[in-house]
C-alpha positions in Angstrom: -5.9 -3.3 -26.6 -5.5 -1.3 -23.4 -9.3 -1.1 -22.9 -9.6 -4.8 -23.2 -6.9 -5.4 -20.6 -8.4 -2.8 -18.2 -11.9 -4.4 -18.7 -10.5 -7.9 -17.9 -8.6 -6.7 -14.8 -11.8 -5.0 -13.5 -13.8 -8.2 -14.2 -11.2 -10.3 -12.4 -11.3 -8.0 -9.3 -15.2 -8.3 -9.3 -15.1 -12.1 -9.7 -12.7 -12.6 -6.7 -15.3 -11.1 -4.4 -14.4 -11.8 -0.8 -10.7 -12.5 -1.6 -10.2 -8.8 -1.8 -10.3 -6.7 1.4 -10.1 -3.1 2.6 -6.6 -1.9 3.4 -5.6 1.6 4.6 -2.5 3.4 3.3 -1.2 6.0 5.6 1.6 8.5 5.5 3.7 9.4 8.5 3.1 12.8 9.9 6.8 13.8 9.6 7.3 15.9 6.5 10.8 17.1 7.0 13.2 18.5 9.6 13.4 22.0 11.1 17.1 22.6 11.7 16.3 25.8 13.7 14.3 23.9 16.4 15.9 20.5 16.0 12.5 18.9 15.6 10.6 17.3 12.7 8.0 19.2 10.8 4.7 17.5 11.5 1.5 17.5 9.4 -1.7 15.5 9.6 -1.3 12.0 8.3 -3.0 11.1 5.0 -5.2 8.0 4.9 -6.5 6.2 1.8 -8.7 3.1 1.9 -8.4 0.7 -1.0 -9.5 -2.7 -2.0 -6.6 -5.2 -2.4 -5.9 -8.9 -2.7 -3.7 -9.6 0.3 -1.1 -12.5 0.6 0.7 -13.2 3.8 4.1 -14.9 4.1 5.9 -15.7 7.4 9.6 -15.0 7.3 11.8 -17.9 8.3 13.8 -17.5 11.5 11.8 -14.4 12.5 8.4 -13.4 14.0 7.8 -10.9 11.2 5.2 -11.3 8.4 5.6 -10.1 4.8 2.4 -8.8 3.2 2.0 -8.5 -0.5 -0.9 -6.4 -1.8 -2.3 -6.3 -5.3 -4.6 -3.4 -6.2 -6.2 -2.1 -9.4 -4.0 0.9 -10.5 -7.1 3.1 -11.2 -7.8 3.1 -7.4 -4.7 5.0 -6.8 -4.8 7.6 -9.6 -6.2 10.2 -7.2 -3.1 9.8 -5.0 -0.5 12.2 -6.3 2.6 10.8 -4.7 2.7 7.2 -3.6 6.1 7.7 -2.0 4.5 9.6 0.9 2.8 6.5 2.2 5.0 4.4 4.5 2.4 2.3 6.4 -0.5 0.0 5.4 -3.1 -1.3 7.8 -4.4 -4.8 7.0 -6.9 -6.6 9.3 -6.1 -4.0 12.1 -2.3 -4.6 12.0 0.0 -1.9 10.8 2.8 -2.9 8.4 5.8 -0.9 7.1 5.8 -0.5 3.3 9.0 -1.6 1.6 9.7 0.4 -1.6 9.5 0.3 -4.5 6.0 0.0 -5.8 5.5 -2.1 -8.9 2.9 -0.6 -11.3 2.3 -2.2 -14.8 -0.4 0.3 -15.7 -3.2 -2.0 -14.8 -2.4 -3.3 -11.3 0.0 -2.1 -8.6 1.8 -4.4 -6.2 3.6 -3.5 -3.1 5.2 -5.3 -0.2 5.0 -4.5 3.5 6.6 -6.0 6.6 5.6 -6.3 10.3 9.2 -5.3 11.1 11.3 -2.5 9.7 13.9 -4.0 7.3 
């Protein structure tokens, strides 16, 4: 049964064609805090490009935009820790990811906002 569902999810993502687009997940370069120096520990940001179905929603009484992304879960299996990613770039605009991720084993959905909530 699992193979049948995975096959149908993959077919659906192929069929939607240009409705999916490239998005870039990025992690901040702060990995912790150094109490001795009083400065954050900094590393090179991680970047992952994925294909996603993107939905935009404008928040009422605000200039912010909410973005919902739907991706095939197998695209993110190489990413060991999704929690390290805090930004997503869609159409050249950087959005802040709002946890938690929702993963049903076949697709993963996450929400991001153009303003920090």
